N, CA and C atoms as a LAMMPS dump frame, in Angstrom:
ITEM: TIMESTEP
0
ITEM: NUMBER OF ATOMS
504
ITEM: BOX BOUNDS ff ff ff
-5.0000000000000000e+02 5.0000000000000000e+02
-5.0000000000000000e+02 5.0000000000000000e+02
-5.0000000000000000e+02 5.0000000000000000e+02
ITEM: ATOMS id mol type element x y z
1 1 1 N -251.043 -23.586 -238.75
2 1 2 C -252.119 -23.617 -238.532
3 1 3 C -252.871 -24.538 -239.779
4 2 1 N -253.199 -25.559 -239.773
5 2 2 C -253.685 -26.69 -240.678
6 2 3 C -255.35 -26.635 -240.581
7 3 1 N -255.825 -26.709 -241.894
8 3 2 C -256.86 -26.953 -242.153
9 3 3 C -257.767 -28.27 -242.051
10 4 1 N -259.047 -28.574 -241.494
11 4 2 C -259.504 -30.061 -241.318
12 4 3 C -260.024 -30.265 -242.681
13 5 1 N -259.866 -31.346 -243.091
14 5 2 C -260.471 -31.877 -244.101
15 5 3 C -261.54 -31.725 -244.8
16 6 1 N -262.343 -31.249 -243.714
17 6 2 C -263.811 -30.902 -244.658
18 6 3 C -263.583 -29.723 -244.867
19 7 1 N -262.693 -28.934 -244.363
20 7 2 C -262.738 -27.279 -245.031
21 7 3 C -261.494 -27.315 -245.993
22 8 1 N -260.882 -28.556 -246.272
23 8 2 C -259.876 -28.337 -247.407
24 8 3 C -260.495 -29.276 -248.58
25 9 1 N -261.47 -29.9 -248.299
26 9 2 C -262.758 -30.329 -249.243
27 9 3 C -263.836 -29.48 -249.827
28 10 1 N -264.091 -28.297 -248.862
29 10 2 C -265.041 -27.163 -249.424
30 10 3 C -263.776 -26.335 -250.49
31 11 1 N -263.135 -26.065 -249.723
32 11 2 C -261.906 -25.196 -250.566
33 11 3 C -261.801 -25.935 -251.775
34 12 1 N -261.449 -26.896 -252.021
35 12 2 C -261.26 -27.52 -253.394
36 12 3 C -262.323 -27.418 -254.239
37 13 1 N -263.617 -27.795 -254.09
38 13 2 C -265.159 -27.808 -254.314
39 13 3 C -265.187 -26.354 -255.071
40 14 1 N -264.965 -25.391 -254.02
41 14 2 C -265.215 -24.009 -254.144
42 14 3 C -263.986 -23.173 -255.751
43 15 1 N -262.655 -23.9 -255.388
44 15 2 C -262.178 -23.715 -256.067
45 15 3 C -262.573 -24.361 -257.871
46 16 1 N -263.048 -25.578 -257.625
47 16 2 C -263.426 -26.166 -258.889
48 16 3 C -264.221 -25.407 -259.558
49 17 1 N -265.495 -24.868 -258.551
50 17 2 C -266.679 -24.212 -259.175
51 17 3 C -266.095 -22.916 -259.644
52 18 1 N -265.025 -22.46 -259.204
53 18 2 C -264.888 -20.984 -259.807
54 18 3 C -264.186 -21.027 -261.171
55 19 1 N -263.143 -22.067 -261.323
56 19 2 C -262.693 -22.585 -262.772
57 19 3 C -263.662 -22.334 -263.498
58 20 1 N -264.867 -23.245 -263.298
59 20 2 C -265.849 -23.597 -263.948
60 20 3 C -266.512 -22.013 -264.322
61 21 1 N -267.063 -21.428 -263.514
62 21 2 C -266.962 -20.062 -263.809
63 21 3 C -266.3 -19.44 -264.597
64 22 1 N -264.806 -19.022 -264.317
65 22 2 C -264.022 -18.822 -265.104
66 22 3 C -263.758 -19.22 -266.735
67 23 1 N -264.312 -20.309 -266.442
68 23 2 C -264.324 -21.1 -268.268
69 23 3 C -265.51 -20.219 -268.993
70 24 1 N -266.555 -20.244 -267.933
71 24 2 C -267.639 -20.057 -268.375
72 24 3 C -267.595 -18.827 -269.066
73 25 1 N -267.222 -17.632 -268.283
74 25 2 C -267.063 -15.831 -268.592
75 25 3 C -265.925 -16.282 -269.631
76 26 1 N -264.984 -17.117 -269.932
77 26 2 C -264.3 -16.73 -271.271
78 26 3 C -265.29 -17.106 -272.361
79 27 1 N -266.356 -18.086 -272.228
80 27 2 C -266.571 -18.194 -273.808
81 27 3 C -267.576 -17.107 -273.531
82 28 1 N -268.369 -16.795 -272.988
83 28 2 C -268.756 -15.417 -272.753
84 28 3 C -268.311 -14.256 -273.796
85 29 1 N -267.511 -13.863 -273.134
86 29 2 C -266.289 -13 -273.179
87 29 3 C -266.285 -13.142 -275.244
88 30 1 N -265.787 -14.504 -275.307
89 30 2 C -265.101 -14.724 -276.89
90 30 3 C -266.056 -14.43 -277.499
91 31 1 N -267.433 -14.881 -277.089
92 31 2 C -268.91 -14.672 -277.917
93 31 3 C -269.629 -13.323 -278.035
94 32 1 N -269.013 -12.582 -276.898
95 32 2 C -269.274 -11.058 -277.235
96 32 3 C -268.305 -10.127 -278.326
97 33 1 N -266.969 -11.271 -278.081
98 33 2 C -266.185 -10.092 -279.498
99 33 3 C -266.266 -10.825 -280.6
100 34 1 N -266.634 -11.818 -280.673
101 34 2 C -267.347 -12.132 -281.887
102 34 3 C -268.592 -11.434 -282.385
103 35 1 N -269.439 -11.369 -281.526
104 35 2 C -270.43 -10.682 -281.579
105 35 3 C -270.062 -8.822 -282.145
106 36 1 N -269.313 -8.465 -280.881
107 36 2 C -268.704 -6.992 -281.683
108 36 3 C -268.347 -7.056 -282.837
109 37 1 N -267.507 -7.702 -283.603
110 37 2 C -267.143 -7.847 -284.42
111 37 3 C -267.823 -8.155 -286.019
112 38 1 N -268.919 -8.833 -285.546
113 38 2 C -269.699 -8.795 -286.458
114 38 3 C -270.607 -7.828 -286.538
115 39 1 N -270.874 -7.05 -285.504
116 39 2 C -271.59 -5.912 -285.737
117 39 3 C -270.75 -4.238 -286.445
118 40 1 N -269.617 -4.272 -285.862
119 40 2 C -268.76 -3.759 -286.848
120 40 3 C -268.554 -4.117 -288.174
121 41 1 N -268.658 -5.133 -288.769
122 41 2 C -268.751 -5.23 -290.097
123 41 3 C -270.141 -4.901 -290.641
124 42 1 N -271.19 -5.102 -290.033
125 42 2 C -272.374 -4.872 -290.508
126 42 3 C -273.021 -3.269 -290.298
127 43 1 N -271.912 -2.268 -289.125
128 43 2 C -271.912 -1.013 -289.386
129 43 3 C -271.337 -0.416 -290.442
130 44 1 N -269.663 -1.151 -290.864
131 44 2 C -269.496 -0.812 -292.501
132 44 3 C -270.247 -0.72 -293.305
133 45 1 N -271.097 -2.124 -293.416
134 45 2 C -271.895 -2.247 -294.398
135 45 3 C -272.659 -1.099 -294.718
136 46 1 N -273.41 -0.802 -293.477
137 46 2 C -274.505 0.046 -293.337
138 46 3 C -273.691 1.412 -293.686
139 47 1 N -272.514 1.637 -293.626
140 47 2 C -271.984 3.065 -293.789
141 47 3 C -271.761 3.007 -294.955
142 48 1 N -271.461 1.762 -296.263
143 48 2 C -271.225 1.995 -296.988
144 48 3 C -272.352 2.165 -298.049
145 49 1 N -273.374 1.452 -297.716
146 49 2 C -274.392 1.403 -298.498
147 49 3 C -275.371 2.395 -298.369
148 50 1 N -275.739 2.856 -296.999
149 50 2 C -276.594 4.102 -296.603
150 50 3 C -276.305 5.342 -296.568
151 51 1 N -275.366 5.372 -295.792
152 51 2 C -274.904 6.732 -295.102
153 51 3 C -273.921 7.511 -296.264
154 52 1 N -273.218 7.112 -296.589
155 52 2 C -272.723 7.523 -297.728
156 52 3 C -273.168 7.853 -299.135
157 53 1 N -273.831 7.053 -299.339
158 53 2 C -274.547 8.045 -300.728
159 53 3 C -275.891 8.722 -300.087
160 54 1 N -276.181 8.588 -299.135
161 54 2 C -277.186 9.835 -298.499
162 54 3 C -276.624 11.086 -297.942
163 55 1 N -275.074 11.025 -297.905
164 55 2 C -274.23 12.077 -297.67
165 55 3 C -274.08 12.617 -299.192
166 56 1 N -273.765 11.973 -300.153
167 56 2 C -273.641 12.218 -301.037
168 56 3 C -274.663 13.172 -301.881
169 57 1 N -275.78 12.592 -301.782
170 57 2 C -276.9 13.202 -302.372
171 57 3 C -277.25 14.355 -301.925
172 58 1 N -277.057 14.59 -300.357
173 58 2 C -277.422 15.721 -299.892
174 58 3 C -276.425 16.997 -300.185
175 59 1 N -274.963 16.407 -300.422
176 59 2 C -273.88 17.469 -301.169
177 59 3 C -274.402 18.043 -302.384
178 60 1 N -274.512 17.054 -303.081
179 60 2 C -274.962 17.039 -304.884
180 60 3 C -276.225 17.9 -304.917
181 61 1 N -277.296 17.861 -304.234
182 61 2 C -278.408 18.465 -304.137
183 61 3 C -278.676 19.754 -303.293
184 62 1 N -277.943 19.643 -302.307
185 62 2 C -278.16 21.18 -301.339
186 62 3 C -277.079 21.787 -301.159
187 63 1 N -275.719 21.112 -300.867
188 63 2 C -274.673 22.394 -300.605
189 63 3 C -273.955 22.945 -302.058
190 64 1 N -274.005 21.735 -303.182
191 64 2 C -272.965 22.006 -304.317
192 64 3 C -273.888 23.603 -304.923
193 65 1 N -275.049 23.525 -304.693
194 65 2 C -275.922 24.431 -305.421
195 65 3 C -275.458 25.457 -305
196 66 1 N -275.575 25.414 -303.36
197 66 2 C -275.652 27.016 -302.558
198 66 3 C -273.985 27.429 -302.843
199 67 1 N -273.354 26.352 -302.957
200 67 2 C -271.566 27.048 -302.868
201 67 3 C -271.693 27.716 -304.439
202 68 1 N -272.068 26.885 -305.491
203 68 2 C -271.78 27.485 -306.906
204 68 3 C -272.318 28.763 -306.826
205 69 1 N -274.107 29.029 -306.388
206 69 2 C -274.692 30.052 -306.457
207 69 3 C -273.574 31.086 -305.355
208 70 1 N -272.967 30.668 -303.983
209 70 2 C -272.439 31.847 -303.732
210 70 3 C -271.014 32.283 -304.495
211 71 1 N -270.526 31.373 -305.026
212 71 2 C -269.33 31.778 -306.012
213 71 3 C -269.701 32.752 -306.918
214 72 1 N -271.012 32.48 -307.718
215 72 2 C -271.2 33.371 -308.56
216 72 3 C -271.827 34.8 -307.905
217 73 1 N -272.16 34.642 -306.831
218 73 2 C -272.475 35.96 -306.726
219 73 3 C -271.48 36.744 -306.278
220 74 1 N -270.24 36.41 -305.473
221 74 2 C -269.353 36.71 -304.954
222 74 3 C -268.497 37.156 -306.208
223 75 1 N -268.307 36.371 -307.087
224 75 2 C -267.464 36.951 -308.482
225 75 3 C -268.535 38.381 -309.194
226 76 1 N -269.925 38.46 -308.963
227 76 2 C -270.447 38.963 -309.413
228 76 3 C -270.253 40.43 -308.942
229 77 1 N -270.377 40.338 -307.302
230 77 2 C -269.797 41.156 -306.373
231 77 3 C -268.267 41.834 -306.904
232 78 1 N -267.457 40.984 -306.716
233 78 2 C -266.296 41.423 -306.774
234 78 3 C -266.19 42.311 -308.262
235 79 1 N -266.91 41.687 -309.304
236 79 2 C -266.757 42.273 -310.888
237 79 3 C -267.358 43.492 -310.833
238 80 1 N -268.574 43.538 -310.416
239 80 2 C -269.515 44.81 -310.767
240 80 3 C -269.476 45.438 -309.542
241 81 1 N -268.733 45.639 -308.194
242 81 2 C -269.003 46.43 -307.522
243 81 3 C -267.71 46.681 -306.969
244 82 1 N -266.703 46.198 -306.454
245 82 2 C -265.31 46.321 -305.826
246 82 3 C -264.628 46.945 -306.995
247 83 1 N -264.117 45.884 -308.15
248 83 2 C -263.151 46.462 -308.74
249 83 3 C -263.681 48.005 -309.604
250 84 1 N -264.914 48.302 -310.248
251 84 2 C -265.235 49.485 -310.08
252 84 3 C -265.179 50.785 -308.901
253 85 1 N -265.169 50.062 -308.081
254 85 2 C -265.064 51.051 -306.929
255 85 3 C -263.968 51.547 -306.624
256 86 1 N -262.99 50.235 -306.927
257 86 2 C -261.001 50.904 -306.425
258 86 3 C -260.527 51.28 -307.689
259 87 1 N -260.914 51.359 -308.805
260 87 2 C -261.059 51.537 -310.276
261 87 3 C -261.098 53.358 -310.052
262 88 1 N -262.486 53.799 -309.447
263 88 2 C -262.576 54.778 -309.387
264 88 3 C -261.425 55.355 -308.169
265 89 1 N -261.606 55.16 -307.155
266 89 2 C -260.611 55.62 -306.209
267 89 3 C -259.322 55.474 -306.888
268 90 1 N -258.689 54.538 -307.441
269 90 2 C -257.5 54.861 -308.287
270 90 3 C -257.165 56.15 -309.269
271 91 1 N -258.091 55.626 -309.976
272 91 2 C -258.693 57.259 -311.054
273 91 3 C -258.285 58.202 -310.601
274 92 1 N -259.132 58.829 -309.586
275 92 2 C -259.284 59.602 -308.704
276 92 3 C -257.826 60.47 -308.459
277 93 1 N -257.469 59.488 -307.593
278 93 2 C -256.065 59.95 -306.853
279 93 3 C -255.014 59.777 -308.116
280 94 1 N -255.111 59.143 -308.901
281 94 2 C -254.203 59.262 -310.237
282 94 3 C -254.359 60.923 -310.863
283 95 1 N -255.516 61.402 -310.833
284 95 2 C -255.986 62.495 -311.758
285 95 3 C -255.394 63.911 -310.636
286 96 1 N -255.43 63.717 -309.413
287 96 2 C -255.016 64.411 -308.433
288 96 3 C -253.611 64.581 -308.504
289 97 1 N -252.847 63.404 -308.376
290 97 2 C -251.195 63.568 -308.64
291 97 3 C -251.055 63.898 -310.082
292 98 1 N -251.609 64.066 -311.09
293 98 2 C -251.25 64.435 -312.342
294 98 3 C -251.269 66.007 -312.108
295 99 1 N -252.586 66.081 -311.64
296 99 2 C -253.047 67.907 -311.191
297 99 3 C -251.669 68.494 -310.291
298 100 1 N -251.054 67.79 -309.335
299 100 2 C -250.332 68.291 -308.547
300 100 3 C -248.888 68.557 -309.032
301 101 1 N -249.045 67.418 -309.917
302 101 2 C -247.173 67.169 -310.534
303 101 3 C -247.422 68.803 -311.702
304 102 1 N -248.861 68.936 -312.445
305 102 2 C -248.861 69.731 -313.298
306 102 3 C -248.431 71.524 -312.62
307 103 1 N -249.389 71.753 -311.419
308 103 2 C -248.909 72.924 -310.737
309 103 3 C -247.717 72.819 -309.91
310 104 1 N -247.047 72.015 -309.729
311 104 2 C -245.767 72.27 -309.073
312 104 3 C -244.836 72.529 -310.39
313 105 1 N -244.756 71.643 -311.362
314 105 2 C -243.762 71.992 -312.577
315 105 3 C -244.069 73.024 -313.509
316 106 1 N -245.318 73.887 -313.664
317 106 2 C -245.916 74.652 -314.111
318 106 3 C -246.103 74.597 -315.37
319 107 1 N -246.309 73.362 -315.871
320 107 2 C -246.922 72.844 -317.036
321 107 3 C -248.21 72.646 -317.177
322 108 1 N -249.38 72.756 -318.124
323 108 2 C -250.458 72.754 -318.283
324 108 3 C -251.327 71.044 -318.259
325 109 1 N -252.355 71.213 -317.539
326 109 2 C -252.461 69.967 -317.341
327 109 3 C -253.465 69.182 -318.296
328 110 1 N -252.666 67.721 -318.604
329 110 2 C -253.104 67.207 -319.879
330 110 3 C -253.971 65.869 -319.127
331 111 1 N -255.331 65.529 -319.297
332 111 2 C -255.853 64.115 -318.848
333 111 3 C -255.12 63.229 -319.986
334 112 1 N -255.073 61.733 -319.085
335 112 2 C -254.325 60.65 -319.471
336 112 3 C -254.954 60.353 -320.569
337 113 1 N -254.494 59.574 -321.522
338 113 2 C -255.215 58.747 -322.943
339 113 3 C -256.051 57.62 -321.757
340 114 1 N -257.16 56.717 -322.179
341 114 2 C -257.601 55.712 -321.58
342 114 3 C -256.556 54.243 -322.229
343 115 1 N -256.539 53.315 -321.614
344 115 2 C -255.608 52.515 -322.288
345 115 3 C -256.466 51.28 -322.773
346 116 1 N -256.995 50.295 -323.375
347 116 2 C -257.67 49.517 -323.609
348 116 3 C -257.783 48.325 -322.693
349 117 1 N -258.783 47.861 -322.271
350 117 2 C -258.643 47.207 -321.146
351 117 3 C -258.066 45.604 -321.389
352 118 1 N -257.683 44.944 -320.564
353 118 2 C -257.053 43.657 -320.571
354 118 3 C -257.914 42.502 -321.157
355 119 1 N -257.438 41.533 -322.116
356 119 2 C -258.227 40.839 -322.588
357 119 3 C -258.641 40.035 -321.017
358 120 1 N -260.082 39.712 -320.974
359 120 2 C -260.409 39.329 -319.487
360 120 3 C -260.199 37.844 -319.648
361 121 1 N -259.153 37.178 -318.614
362 121 2 C -259.143 35.753 -318.854
363 121 3 C -260.297 34.868 -318.056
364 122 1 N -260.216 33.683 -318.617
365 122 2 C -261.409 32.821 -318.489
366 122 3 C -260.678 31.757 -316.981
367 123 1 N -261.645 31.133 -316.614
368 123 2 C -261.082 29.94 -315.742
369 123 3 C -261.595 30.876 -314.209
370 124 1 N -261.279 30.188 -312.96
371 124 2 C -261.516 30.084 -311.876
372 124 3 C -260.513 31.109 -311.502
373 125 1 N -261.099 31.98 -310.578
374 125 2 C -260.044 32.878 -309.828
375 125 3 C -259.538 32.425 -308.609
376 126 1 N -259.022 33.333 -307.897
377 126 2 C -258.362 32.71 -306.887
378 126 3 C -259.511 32.214 -305.371
379 127 1 N -260.596 33.297 -305.49
380 127 2 C -261.368 33.095 -304.797
381 127 3 C -262.272 31.731 -304.913
382 128 1 N -262.35 30.991 -306.033
383 128 2 C -262.792 29.941 -306.441
384 128 3 C -262.013 28.721 -305.941
385 129 1 N -260.861 28.945 -306.25
386 129 2 C -259.986 27.72 -305.732
387 129 3 C -259.675 28.034 -304.23
388 130 1 N -259.815 28.936 -303.682
389 130 2 C -259.98 29.159 -302.151
390 130 3 C -261.413 28.144 -301.782
391 131 1 N -262.43 28.55 -302.342
392 131 2 C -263.726 27.804 -301.723
393 131 3 C -263.887 26.27 -302.062
394 132 1 N -262.878 25.991 -303.22
395 132 2 C -263.408 24.666 -303.543
396 132 3 C -262.392 23.918 -302.272
397 133 1 N -261.157 24.354 -302.305
398 133 2 C -260.24 23.845 -301.167
399 133 3 C -261.07 23.939 -299.552
400 134 1 N -261.668 24.788 -299.338
401 134 2 C -262.269 24.689 -297.997
402 134 3 C -263.84 23.751 -298.055
403 135 1 N -264.231 24.017 -299.178
404 135 2 C -265.253 22.72 -299.022
405 135 3 C -264.541 21.109 -299.188
406 136 1 N -263.621 20.809 -299.849
407 136 2 C -263.028 19.427 -299.857
408 136 3 C -262.452 19.266 -298.678
409 137 1 N -261.911 20.867 -297.937
410 137 2 C -261.372 19.875 -296.698
411 137 3 C -262.774 19.786 -295.413
412 138 1 N -263.599 20.29 -295.892
413 138 2 C -264.938 20.235 -294.899
414 138 3 C -265.435 18.678 -295.038
415 139 1 N -265.399 18.048 -296.387
416 139 2 C -265.916 17.001 -296.543
417 139 3 C -265.331 16.198 -296.279
418 140 1 N -263.736 16.214 -296.281
419 140 2 C -262.774 15.055 -295.865
420 140 3 C -263.023 15.115 -294.207
421 141 1 N -263.144 15.971 -293.736
422 141 2 C -263.425 16.426 -291.939
423 141 3 C -264.913 15.464 -291.924
424 142 1 N -265.742 15.598 -292.123
425 142 2 C -267.002 15.023 -292.196
426 142 3 C -266.807 13.277 -292.323
427 143 1 N -265.912 12.779 -293.405
428 143 2 C -265.945 11.375 -293.89
429 143 3 C -264.806 10.887 -292.357
430 144 1 N -263.666 11.883 -291.999
431 144 2 C -263.033 11.318 -291.216
432 144 3 C -263.745 10.929 -289.943
433 145 1 N -264.277 11.927 -289.626
434 145 2 C -265.03 11.871 -288.419
435 145 3 C -266.353 10.909 -288.49
436 146 1 N -267.028 10.7 -289.16
437 146 2 C -267.964 9.283 -289.541
438 146 3 C -267.389 8.38 -289.338
439 147 1 N -266.195 7.938 -290.088
440 147 2 C -264.954 6.814 -290.105
441 147 3 C -265.002 6.631 -288.375
442 148 1 N -263.824 7.659 -287.692
443 148 2 C -263.946 7.508 -286.103
444 148 3 C -265.1 6.772 -285.541
445 149 1 N -266.394 7.715 -285.845
446 149 2 C -267.204 7.343 -284.885
447 149 3 C -267.789 5.788 -285.242
448 150 1 N -267.662 5.133 -286.426
449 150 2 C -268.295 3.869 -287.003
450 150 3 C -267.167 2.898 -286.745
451 151 1 N -266.052 2.943 -286.89
452 151 2 C -265.1 1.635 -286.838
453 151 3 C -264.897 1.118 -285.59
454 152 1 N -265.138 -0.312 -286.178
455 152 2 C -265.193 -1.096 -284.997
456 152 3 C -263.796 -1.39 -284.572
457 153 1 N -263.61 -1.223 -282.826
458 153 2 C -262.664 -1.352 -282.19
459 153 3 C -262.523 -2.772 -281.277
460 154 1 N -261.905 -3.543 -281.796
461 154 2 C -261.877 -4.955 -280.824
462 154 3 C -261.37 -4.739 -279.591
463 155 1 N -260.682 -4.145 -279.414
464 155 2 C -260.147 -3.777 -278.17
465 155 3 C -260.539 -3.191 -277.516
466 156 1 N -261.82 -2.501 -277.376
467 156 2 C -262.873 -1.976 -276.534
468 156 3 C -263.347 -3.177 -275.793
469 157 1 N -263.498 -4.103 -276.539
470 157 2 C -264.428 -5.825 -275.585
471 157 3 C -263.871 -6.522 -274.928
472 158 1 N -262.547 -7.086 -275.39
473 158 2 C -262.114 -8.272 -274.821
474 158 3 C -260.814 -8.038 -275.481
475 159 1 N -259.689 -8.75 -274.152
476 159 2 C -258.411 -8.876 -274.699
477 159 3 C -258.032 -10.231 -275.133
478 160 1 N -257.019 -10 -276.467
479 160 2 C -257.154 -11.496 -276.877
480 160 3 C -256.435 -12.368 -276.343
481 161 1 N -255.448 -12.306 -275.399
482 161 2 C -255.337 -13.686 -274.845
483 161 3 C -256.016 -13.855 -273.357
484 162 1 N -256.381 -15.142 -273.297
485 162 2 C -257.531 -15.758 -272.463
486 162 3 C -256.724 -15.512 -271.052
487 163 1 N -257.134 -14.9 -269.964
488 163 2 C -256.779 -14.92 -268.623
489 163 3 C -256.44 -16.286 -268.03
490 164 1 N -255.819 -16.436 -266.901
491 164 2 C -255.576 -17.578 -266.551
492 164 3 C -256.877 -17.439 -265.326
493 165 1 N -256.974 -18.857 -264.668
494 165 2 C -258.108 -18.886 -263.985
495 165 3 C -257.108 -18.413 -262.199
496 166 1 N -258.193 -17.881 -261.63
497 166 2 C -257.644 -16.96 -260.04
498 166 3 C -256.752 -18.842 -259.481
499 167 1 N -256.14 -18.781 -258.796
500 167 2 C -255.625 -19.282 -257.512
501 167 3 C -256.424 -19.132 -256.868
502 168 1 N -256.527 -20.199 -255.725
503 168 2 C -256.732 -19.84 -254.727
504 168 3 C -255.913 -20.226 -253.235
């Protein structure tokens, strides 16, 4: 079955209009890709110039003092509450042990002599090191999440190779 000349002419005209429309869409898609690329660059500049300094400022003025205060309070609690309590429990247990040994062996109980306390070491303890590591990991996590959210992904917009015009 063949088409009339009039239909063939209309189909050729329609095909040429489709090719022109396709070319115009490729130009628009290319412009959109350029726009997206430039928007990504501008977002990166904004992140570098505005977001990062603001995050650093908030961390330095709000988070770091609270963490330092928490570390100081934790250290004071451990030094002035936990260690003396554990020392008292251990001392009581050792005294009971000595009394039981004295009764079992039939020797008189003599209290232990106090040993001079060891020199106190200076520097951060294990709790401080763990807190610093957790704080650094949290900061890295925030930065990675911000980077993932703000990075430009050109593949989401337009394919790199232009598509061929549809055949009629």
